[in-house]
GUROLO-267323 format. One record per residue (C-alpha): residue in three letters; x, y negated, z. Coordinates in Angstrom, 3 decimals. Layout:
BEGIN
- type	X	Y	Z
- ALA	X	Y	Z
...
END
This chain:
BEGIN
- type	X	Y	Z
- TRP	7.009	-19.148	-5.625
- LEU	4.160	-19.543	-2.963
- LYS	3.810	-23.527	-4.105
- PRO	1.172	-22.698	-6.422
- PHE	-1.114	-20.922	-4.037
- ARG	-3.175	-22.377	-0.790
- LEU	-4.154	-19.966	2.513
- GLU	-6.969	-20.641	4.686
- ARG	-5.158	-21.646	7.714
- HIS	-7.279	-20.083	10.575
- ARG	-5.851	-16.558	9.613
- THR	-2.788	-15.049	11.278
- PRO	0.862	-16.072	10.396
- CYS	1.386	-12.734	9.258
- SER	-1.447	-13.275	6.954
- ARG	0.494	-15.979	5.385
- ASP	3.909	-14.202	5.942
- CYS	2.886	-11.074	3.860
- PHE	1.276	-12.868	1.175
- ALA	3.629	-11.969	-1.644
- LEU	3.161	-8.275	-1.128
- SER	-0.711	-8.272	-0.217
- VAL	-1.110	-9.952	-3.588
- LEU	0.652	-6.985	-5.233
- MET	-1.042	-4.677	-3.332
- ALA	-4.690	-5.817	-4.909
- SER	-6.123	-2.304	-5.124
- PRO	-7.989	-1.172	-8.173
- ALA	-10.402	0.683	-6.416
- SER	-13.424	-0.990	-7.998
- SER	-13.963	-4.124	-10.684
- ALA	-13.129	-7.204	-8.966
- GLU	-15.797	-9.731	-8.403
- PRO	-15.459	-13.313	-9.730
- ALA	-14.494	-16.212	-7.119
- VAL	-16.625	-18.700	-5.785
- VAL	-15.445	-21.890	-6.901
- ASP	-16.111	-24.445	-3.705
- GLU	-16.326	-28.666	-4.476
- GLN	-12.146	-28.907	-3.866
- GLY	-11.468	-26.581	-6.823
- LEU	-10.519	-23.763	-4.808
- ALA	-11.609	-20.250	-5.335
- ARG	-12.432	-18.429	-2.333
- ALA	-12.191	-14.549	-2.037
- PRO	-15.548	-13.172	-3.143
- ASN	-15.214	-9.577	-0.494
- LEU	-15.005	-11.813	2.786
- GLU	-18.336	-10.944	4.525
- GLY	-19.432	-13.205	7.552
- SER	-16.993	-15.959	6.894
- ALA	-17.309	-17.642	9.763
- GLU	-15.567	-21.544	11.270
- ALA	-12.200	-21.067	13.243
- LEU	-13.799	-21.175	16.828
- VAL	-11.748	-23.497	19.267
- VAL	-11.494	-22.251	23.062
- GLU	-9.669	-25.296	24.716
- GLY	-7.112	-25.192	22.271
- ILE	-6.470	-21.898	21.538
- PRO	-7.490	-21.446	17.133
- ARG	-8.955	-18.147	16.967
- ALA	-10.923	-16.581	13.709
- ASN	-14.313	-14.954	14.437
- SER	-13.597	-11.224	15.848
- LEU	-16.302	-10.416	14.342
- ILE	-15.674	-10.838	10.291
- GLU	-15.975	-8.235	8.283
- ARG	-12.818	-6.574	6.628
- ALA	-12.498	-6.634	3.027
- GLY	-14.388	-4.205	1.394
- SER	-14.231	-4.318	-2.645
- ALA	-11.717	-4.801	-5.000
- LEU	-9.170	-6.321	-2.618
- LYS	-9.935	-4.175	0.649
- THR	-6.744	-3.699	1.459
- ALA	-5.275	-7.170	0.502
- GLY	-8.567	-9.511	0.918
- SER	-8.299	-10.193	4.682
- ASN	-4.932	-12.452	3.728
- LEU	-6.170	-13.555	0.499
- GLN	-8.849	-16.436	1.831
- LEU	-8.695	-19.731	-0.069
- GLN	-6.220	-20.147	-3.650
- ARG	-6.111	-22.375	-6.784
- ALA	-9.039	-21.545	-8.715
- ASN	-7.519	-21.571	-12.208
- THR	-3.980	-20.527	-10.670
- LEU	-4.730	-16.950	-9.058
- PRO	-6.532	-14.118	-11.294
- THR	-9.155	-12.414	-9.735
- GLU	-8.300	-8.894	-11.782
- ASP	-6.699	-6.213	-9.980
- GLY	-3.814	-5.861	-12.770
- SER	-3.523	-9.648	-13.455
- LEU	-2.931	-9.959	-9.785
- ARG	-0.057	-7.950	-9.432
- HIS	1.446	-9.529	-12.665
- ALA	1.228	-12.713	-10.846
- ALA	2.935	-11.859	-7.749
- THR	6.364	-11.208	-10.567
- MET	5.201	-14.149	-12.659
- PRO	3.685	-17.271	-10.677
- MET	5.300	-19.493	-13.847
- THR	3.122	-17.827	-16.175
- PHE	0.399	-18.112	-13.890
- ASP	0.260	-21.099	-12.723
- LEU	-1.910	-22.671	-14.983
- ASP	-2.804	-25.963	-13.529
- ALA	0.656	-27.407	-13.040
- ALA	1.645	-29.854	-15.819
- ARG	3.465	-28.657	-19.243
- PRO	4.566	-31.327	-20.762
- CYS	7.005	-29.049	-23.267
- CYS	6.382	-27.348	-26.318
- PHE	3.567	-28.252	-26.465
- GLY	1.955	-27.560	-23.472
- LEU	3.584	-24.178	-23.142
- TRP	6.430	-24.667	-20.992
- LYS	7.175	-26.867	-17.591
- VAL	10.092	-28.542	-17.037
- GLN	11.825	-25.845	-15.587
- GLN	11.075	-23.210	-18.416
- PHE	12.129	-25.290	-20.595
- ALA	15.337	-25.826	-18.834
- GLY	15.633	-21.845	-18.994
- PHE	15.282	-21.847	-22.563
- VAL	17.971	-24.464	-22.872
- LEU	20.380	-23.075	-21.061
- GLY	19.950	-19.910	-22.191
- LEU	20.160	-20.411	-25.637
- GLY	22.690	-22.876	-25.548
- ALA	25.033	-20.149	-23.296
- LEU	24.716	-17.788	-26.307
- LEU	25.635	-20.397	-29.107
- ILE	28.373	-21.593	-26.972
- LEU	29.743	-18.303	-26.735
- LEU	29.319	-17.403	-30.316
- VAL	31.072	-20.264	-31.827
- ALA	34.070	-20.626	-28.895
- ARG	34.873	-17.114	-28.689
- PRO	36.758	-17.321	-25.710
- MET	37.366	-12.982	-25.731
- LYS	39.778	-12.541	-28.765
- THR	40.940	-9.482	-28.178
- TYR	36.701	-8.079	-28.128
- PRO	35.170	-10.659	-30.551
- LEU	31.721	-8.851	-30.393
- ALA	31.573	-8.921	-26.396
- ASN	31.847	-13.043	-27.107
- GLY	27.574	-12.525	-28.322
- MET	27.087	-9.828	-25.345
- LEU	27.589	-12.057	-22.910
- GLY	25.791	-14.519	-24.462
- LEU	22.909	-12.663	-24.335
- THR	23.358	-11.410	-20.746
- VAL	23.324	-15.176	-20.078
- MET	20.357	-16.026	-21.992
- CYS	18.411	-12.800	-21.006
- ALA	19.493	-14.040	-17.159
- CYS	18.028	-17.299	-17.788
- PHE	14.903	-16.225	-18.971
- TRP	14.071	-14.004	-16.342
- ILE	14.919	-16.137	-14.028
- PHE	12.798	-19.103	-15.082
- GLU	10.073	-17.149	-17.250
- VAL	10.718	-18.676	-20.622
- MET	8.889	-15.472	-21.538
- PRO	7.037	-12.398	-19.519
- VAL	9.606	-11.224	-17.777
- TYR	8.241	-7.581	-19.485
- ILE	8.942	-9.524	-22.976
- THR	12.127	-10.717	-22.128
- ALA	13.611	-7.044	-21.557
- LEU	12.970	-6.505	-25.450
- LEU	15.316	-9.416	-26.313
- PRO	18.401	-6.647	-26.266
- MET	16.272	-4.558	-29.373
- VAL	16.331	-7.974	-31.599
- PHE	19.664	-9.535	-30.659
- ILE	22.201	-6.131	-30.459
- PRO	21.394	-5.035	-33.891
- PHE	21.825	-8.389	-35.607
- MET	25.071	-9.315	-33.347
- GLU	26.540	-5.732	-35.368
- ILE	27.341	-4.442	-31.765
- ALA	25.228	-1.150	-31.965
- SER	22.340	0.336	-33.927
- SER	18.874	-0.475	-33.546
- GLU	18.208	3.247	-33.088
- TYR	20.940	3.959	-30.602
- ILE	19.036	0.968	-28.101
- ALA	16.107	1.789	-28.840
- SER	16.821	5.130	-27.184
- ALA	17.804	2.980	-24.056
- TYR	13.633	2.099	-23.713
- TRP	12.342	6.212	-23.766
- SER	15.182	7.723	-21.939
- TRP	15.125	10.788	-19.993
- ILE	15.671	7.781	-16.813
- SER	12.083	6.305	-18.388
- MET	10.238	9.648	-17.813
- LEU	11.628	10.431	-14.422
- VAL	9.630	6.944	-13.471
- VAL	7.059	8.112	-14.917
- GLY	7.042	11.506	-13.033
- THR	8.012	9.827	-9.812
- TYR	5.479	7.107	-10.128
- LEU	2.062	9.559	-11.077
- VAL	2.581	10.751	-7.777
- ASP	3.158	7.474	-5.909
- ILE	0.048	6.806	-7.887
- ALA	-1.658	9.904	-5.975
- LEU	-0.726	9.348	-2.895
- GLU	-1.542	6.173	-2.827
- HIS	-5.095	6.659	-4.398
- VAL	-5.699	8.819	-1.538
- HIS	-4.959	6.562	1.069
- LEU	-2.539	9.337	2.684
- PRO	0.035	7.436	3.905
- ARG	-2.211	4.969	5.685
- ARG	-3.964	8.278	7.148
- VAL	-0.617	9.605	8.624
- ALA	0.298	6.268	9.673
- LEU	-3.073	5.907	11.864
- ALA	-2.846	9.483	13.075
- LEU	0.524	8.737	14.557
- LEU	-0.795	6.043	16.485
- LEU	-3.761	7.016	17.880
- ARG	-1.313	9.915	19.421
- VAL	0.727	7.200	21.646
- GLY	-2.148	5.642	23.115
- VAL	-1.269	2.317	24.498
- VAL	1.378	1.537	21.416
- HIS	4.217	-0.313	22.832
- PRO	5.616	-2.898	20.322
- ALA	9.099	-1.207	19.977
- ALA	7.262	2.180	19.110
- LEU	4.965	0.057	16.734
- LEU	7.664	-1.265	15.241
- ALA	9.479	2.242	15.094
- CYS	6.838	3.612	13.412
- PHE	6.085	1.843	10.528
- MET	9.919	1.249	9.652
- GLY	10.496	5.214	10.119
- LEU	7.214	5.727	8.072
- ALA	8.196	3.191	5.221
- TRP	12.194	4.787	5.497
- ALA	11.273	8.274	4.862
- LEU	8.554	7.422	2.229
- ALA	10.938	5.335	0.445
- MET	13.287	8.263	0.440
- ILE	10.884	10.082	-1.867
- LEU	8.439	7.953	-3.029
- ASN	10.177	4.607	-4.404
- SER	10.342	1.266	-1.701
- ILE	8.371	-0.725	-3.572
- ALA	5.870	1.316	-3.832
- VAL	5.808	2.121	-0.404
- THR	5.882	-1.366	1.180
- LEU	3.349	-2.460	-1.394
- VAL	0.829	0.325	0.404
- ILE	1.888	0.177	4.185
- THR	2.805	-3.952	4.077
- PRO	-1.499	-4.532	4.193
- PHE	-2.529	-1.875	6.811
- ALA	0.122	-3.478	9.111
- VAL	-1.158	-6.745	8.633
- SER	-4.791	-5.383	9.350
- LEU	-3.241	-4.191	12.560
- MET	-1.592	-7.233	13.399
- ASN	-4.726	-9.199	13.204
- ALA	-6.657	-6.698	15.402
- ALA	-3.745	-7.335	17.338
- GLU	-4.293	-11.187	17.663
- GLU	-8.364	-10.832	18.293
- GLN	-7.598	-8.518	21.179
- ALA	-5.077	-11.106	22.373
- CYS	-7.473	-14.083	21.869
- THR	-10.710	-12.280	23.289
- ALA	-8.203	-11.022	26.322
- ALA	-7.791	-14.818	26.729
- GLU	-11.243	-15.774	26.506
- SER	-11.898	-13.020	29.515
- ALA	-9.539	-14.668	31.904
- ARG	-11.010	-17.956	30.900
- GLU	-14.578	-16.638	31.541
- ARG	-13.458	-15.322	34.563
- ALA	-11.789	-18.007	35.911
- ALA	-14.757	-20.602	35.246
- GLU	-17.249	-18.187	36.898
- GLU	-14.718	-17.976	40.396
- GLY	-14.639	-21.694	39.997
- ALA	-11.081	-21.797	39.672
- THR	-9.612	-25.055	40.273
- GLU	-8.265	-26.555	36.894
- GLU	-4.573	-26.204	37.548
- ALA	-5.637	-22.664	37.312
- ARG	-7.557	-22.665	34.318
- VAL	-4.693	-24.521	32.433
- ALA	-2.286	-21.940	33.269
- MET	-4.514	-19.125	31.949
- GLU	-5.037	-21.164	28.840
- ALA	-1.204	-21.471	28.182
- GLU	-1.065	-17.713	29.124
- GLY	-3.723	-16.913	26.259
- ARG	-1.845	-19.065	23.788
- ARG	1.562	-17.896	24.956
- GLY	-0.039	-13.970	24.248
- VAL	-1.161	-14.916	20.587
- GLU	2.035	-16.724	19.915
- GLN	3.639	-13.414	20.846
- VAL	1.735	-11.512	18.442
- HIS	2.582	-14.179	15.663
- HIS	6.177	-13.454	16.726
- PHE	6.111	-9.595	16.855
- ALA	3.890	-9.523	13.129
- ASN	6.786	-10.994	11.556
- GLY	9.252	-9.053	12.958
- LEU	7.020	-6.208	11.865
- LEU	6.991	-7.339	8.268
- ILE	10.409	-7.627	8.143
- GLY	10.809	-4.128	9.426
- ILE	9.098	-2.922	6.412
- ALA	10.485	-4.313	3.908
- TYR	14.056	-3.588	5.383
- SER	12.944	-0.138	6.206
- ALA	11.979	1.018	2.599
- SER	15.205	-0.712	1.435
- ALA	16.918	1.424	3.315
- GLY	15.392	4.522	2.803
- GLY	15.293	3.846	-0.836
- LEU	19.658	3.787	-0.982
- ALA	18.938	7.529	-0.067
- THR	17.535	9.254	-3.544
- ILE	17.780	8.229	-7.342
- THR	14.253	7.837	-6.896
- GLY	14.271	5.569	-4.284
- ALA	14.917	2.306	-6.066
- ILE	14.875	0.538	-9.487
- PRO	18.451	-0.548	-9.421
- ASN	19.419	3.337	-8.574
- TYR	17.736	4.437	-11.607
- PHE	20.290	1.887	-13.406
- LEU	23.145	3.295	-12.051
- ALA	21.704	6.844	-12.907
- ALA	21.445	6.084	-16.404
- GLU	25.234	4.183	-17.330
- SER	26.438	6.290	-19.839
- SER	29.356	7.142	-18.235
- ILE	27.712	8.826	-15.390
- ALA	24.122	9.736	-16.813
- GLY	23.730	13.619	-16.324
- ARG	26.852	14.047	-13.661
- ILE	24.907	13.071	-10.654
- SER	21.712	14.679	-9.626
- TRP	18.708	13.989	-7.127
- LEU	20.371	16.528	-4.985
- ALA	24.202	14.760	-4.959
- TRP	22.995	11.431	-4.755
- PHE	20.870	12.117	-1.928
- GLU	24.069	14.158	0.123
- PHE	26.169	11.024	-0.507
- ALA	24.030	8.094	0.466
- PHE	21.328	9.657	3.084
- PRO	24.160	8.835	6.000
- ILE	24.148	5.565	4.478
- SER	20.666	4.867	4.273
- LEU	19.708	5.964	8.005
- VAL	22.652	4.427	10.168
- SER	20.792	1.430	7.390
- GLY	17.485	1.931	8.979
- LEU	18.751	2.439	12.295
- LEU	21.082	-0.744	12.537
- ALA	17.836	-3.048	11.050
- TYR	15.493	-1.311	13.690
- LEU	18.067	-2.475	16.340
- VAL	18.586	-6.039	14.748
- LEU	14.719	-6.521	15.374
- HIS	14.071	-4.820	18.330
- THR	16.725	-7.576	19.814
- ARG	15.414	-10.234	17.940
- TYR	11.874	-9.687	17.643
- VAL	10.877	-7.242	20.464
- ARG	13.107	-7.119	23.593
- PHE	11.693	-10.402	25.264
- LEU	8.312	-9.902	24.311
- THR	5.464	-9.863	27.112
- PHE	2.802	-8.692	24.466
- GLN	1.600	-5.449	26.086
- GLY	1.156	-3.864	22.719
- ILE	-2.177	-2.524	20.584
- SER	-4.832	-0.994	22.748
- ARG	-5.795	2.533	21.576
- GLU	-9.461	1.133	21.278
- VAL	-7.929	-1.288	18.183
- VAL	-6.560	1.686	16.225
- ARG	-9.528	3.768	16.759
- ARG	-11.497	1.173	15.104
- GLU	-9.049	0.884	12.402
- HIS	-9.635	4.688	11.931
- GLU	-12.849	4.233	12.046
- GLU	-12.609	1.624	9.280
- LEU	-11.077	4.360	7.203
- ILE	-13.531	7.263	7.612
- SER	-15.343	4.338	6.786
- GLU	-14.209	3.596	3.115
- ILE	-12.937	7.273	2.107
- GLY	-14.405	10.124	4.713
- PRO	-12.817	12.369	6.517
- MET	-9.618	14.054	5.635
- SER	-9.969	15.863	2.423
- ARG	-8.698	18.854	0.450
- ASP	-7.416	16.276	-1.910
- GLU	-5.018	14.374	0.475
- VAL	-3.687	18.183	1.442
- VAL	-3.085	18.894	-2.379
- VAL	-1.501	15.880	-2.829
- ALA	0.728	16.185	-0.621
- VAL	1.852	19.737	-1.257
- VAL	2.670	18.270	-4.785
- GLN	4.629	15.662	-3.401
- ALA	6.608	18.028	-1.293
- LEU	6.658	20.430	-4.488
- GLN	8.097	17.707	-6.343
- ILE	11.161	16.945	-3.677
- VAL	12.304	20.627	-4.101
- LEU	12.331	20.930	-7.557
- LEU	14.308	17.618	-7.741
- ILE	16.800	19.131	-5.000
- VAL	16.898	22.985	-6.165
- ARG	17.430	22.141	-10.140
- PRO	21.345	22.019	-10.581
- PHE	21.581	25.166	-8.875
- THR	18.621	27.504	-9.675
- ILE	16.646	25.992	-12.830
- SER	19.633	24.431	-14.889
- ALA	21.776	26.981	-13.982
- TRP	19.322	29.643	-15.609
- ILE	17.828	27.616	-18.416
- SER	20.705	26.673	-20.872
- SER	21.933	26.435	-24.839
- PRO	23.795	29.072	-26.291
- TYR	26.807	26.625	-25.627
- GLY	26.359	26.205	-21.974
- ASP	24.739	23.007	-22.171
- GLN	22.315	22.127	-19.372
- LEU	18.716	21.621	-20.937
- VAL	16.899	20.846	-18.014
- ASN	17.070	17.430	-15.679
- ASP	15.343	16.121	-13.049
- ALA	13.279	14.241	-15.353
- THR	11.431	17.304	-16.476
- VAL	11.244	18.817	-12.514
- ALA	9.689	15.364	-11.743
- MET	7.026	15.460	-14.551
- LEU	5.705	19.083	-14.084
- PRO	4.024	18.806	-10.702
- ALA	2.733	15.343	-11.738
- LEU	1.154	16.788	-14.644
- LEU	-0.776	19.084	-12.305
- LEU	-2.802	16.432	-10.737
- PHE	-4.433	16.039	-13.400
- LEU	-5.506	19.854	-13.779
- ILE	-6.462	20.701	-9.663
- PRO	-10.216	19.518	-9.498
- SER	-11.264	16.942	-6.783
- GLN	-13.549	17.499	-4.102
- ALA	-13.588	14.513	-3.557
- ARG	-14.844	13.268	-6.743
- PRO	-16.636	16.481	-7.730
- GLY	-16.124	16.290	-11.909
- GLU	-12.268	14.655	-11.894
- ALA	-8.943	15.683	-11.906
- LEU	-7.284	14.407	-8.335
- LEU	-5.987	11.681	-10.313
- THR	-7.052	10.435	-14.036
- TRP	-5.898	8.469	-16.394
- PRO	-8.136	5.271	-15.633
- VAL	-6.707	5.354	-12.257
- VAL	-2.841	5.336	-13.865
- HIS	-3.830	2.869	-16.670
- GLN	-4.937	0.098	-13.710
- LYS	-1.710	0.962	-10.767
- PHE	1.030	1.864	-13.701
- ASP	3.331	-1.119	-14.373
- PHE	4.212	-0.070	-17.955
- GLY	5.940	-3.091	-18.211
- LEU	8.851	-1.460	-15.684
- LEU	9.410	0.663	-18.434
- LEU	10.160	-1.888	-20.804
- LEU	12.282	-4.111	-17.865
- ILE	14.137	-0.869	-17.397
- GLY	15.078	0.524	-21.017
- GLY	15.842	-3.830	-21.116
- SER	18.682	-3.367	-18.510
- ILE	19.610	0.042	-19.840
- ALA	20.166	-1.775	-23.546
- ILE	22.036	-4.666	-21.965
- SER	24.075	-1.782	-20.594
- TYR	24.923	-0.011	-23.669
- GLY	25.605	-3.342	-24.992
- PHE	28.806	-3.669	-22.929
- THR	29.893	-0.601	-23.580
- ASN	29.914	-0.902	-27.527
- SER	31.002	-4.738	-27.694
- GLY	33.825	-4.196	-25.125
- LEU	32.611	-6.307	-22.657
- SER	32.975	-4.300	-19.660
- VAL	36.757	-3.749	-20.974
- ALA	37.089	-7.409	-21.385
- LEU	35.341	-8.188	-17.833
- GLY	37.833	-5.656	-16.181
- ASP	41.309	-6.865	-17.793
- LEU	39.980	-10.553	-16.962
- VAL	39.236	-9.264	-12.895
- ALA	43.001	-7.362	-13.109
- GLU	44.609	-10.396	-14.153
- LEU	42.938	-12.001	-11.422
- ILE	44.452	-9.789	-8.838
- PRO	48.076	-10.753	-7.611
- LYS	50.202	-8.026	-8.397
END
């Protein structure tokens, strides 16, 4: 899906490799500025000051080391979004996030010959495949024992085709079960509607509100910089371990997607600084050679060494970005709130309410830990083991820290309080099964409090505690939530749960189980 977009070539490869994530991470701290369109129809990011032509030092391309970091609406990702198709990538922060999940919808420059200019060929093909599969299964009815399962299977295939080919926005496609399942007489509208706003949805809201607060006060970035400053000269192995360990730990208590989006732009920024460091060292060596009257052969050798240094930074940057993604995925395995698929499993009717946050953690934590360690070992072998690149100097990390201080100021009470609220949420999720739920129950012994309630309690406190950095505001405000919370995610989760309900009510789950059982040799 990167095909509709173009990036300026003199930036680092890590900028290009991380484009999908940096698009998603466009910070909504301020209103976006309109893009400037040049004569080639390309929109240049408006907030990159002092842009300079790439300097060429004896065959070593490098970006001007004095380029200012982006500082407005795209301040965390702007340094990686240099050139875009003017009409393809929107400049509004919320639209940028949606463009990363629905590239076909936002690729307005592409030819749309189908349905009066509404669809691309791929979208029309998805419509035909999805609707065709539904009609074929409804007419052929291959599952004779469970007739309703045929329609449910057709609806599932149609939703999958619509999601893959983006026939409609992915969040609207999630509403198809709400329409089709009642008409197919599989389940009532009331029953299916309950899937779209269940306790799982409230658990998502509670955990995401705290995630947004952490991102809003830049706490993960400040913690990472503090760790790196204590180390001094950061060796690549230590840098990889720091970022992967931070992503793994945060994904357990936050969400793997949110953690990746928060940490990746910071990692890209550090890699850009490391590239500048390597280019500066290569240029300094060349200048010294010229001053000392070195031979032509010696100068060529120095230039080759400089190129190797820059290439090794690029190589390591690729491994670092992959490591963040791998470790966040591994950390997300450990808790119900760590990854979106975990929500779906927790909402299954057969186990809903039986698996608590603590029970999941006790089972999945060893798997998560082993997965994270194996990912680090593999990436260390592939991207770090044979490097001669000595790492990032303390001066580079110090500049990043000074930039953070200039953006949001020194450590304030806001970060501390948000960290305490996050810790409170974790503690409540851990102790809830054997304390709160045991104390609060119905006269018949049924539990009245589950994880959704205890996750929501700390989130509400964020709207009641005053902010020190922003007088007159709470730690978290509704405009910030409105900008950063992807409410379409609730529809996506609800649609998946509704399909799960349909599997059970139509008998499709039993029919598929019987089919698999027949394939197993006895």
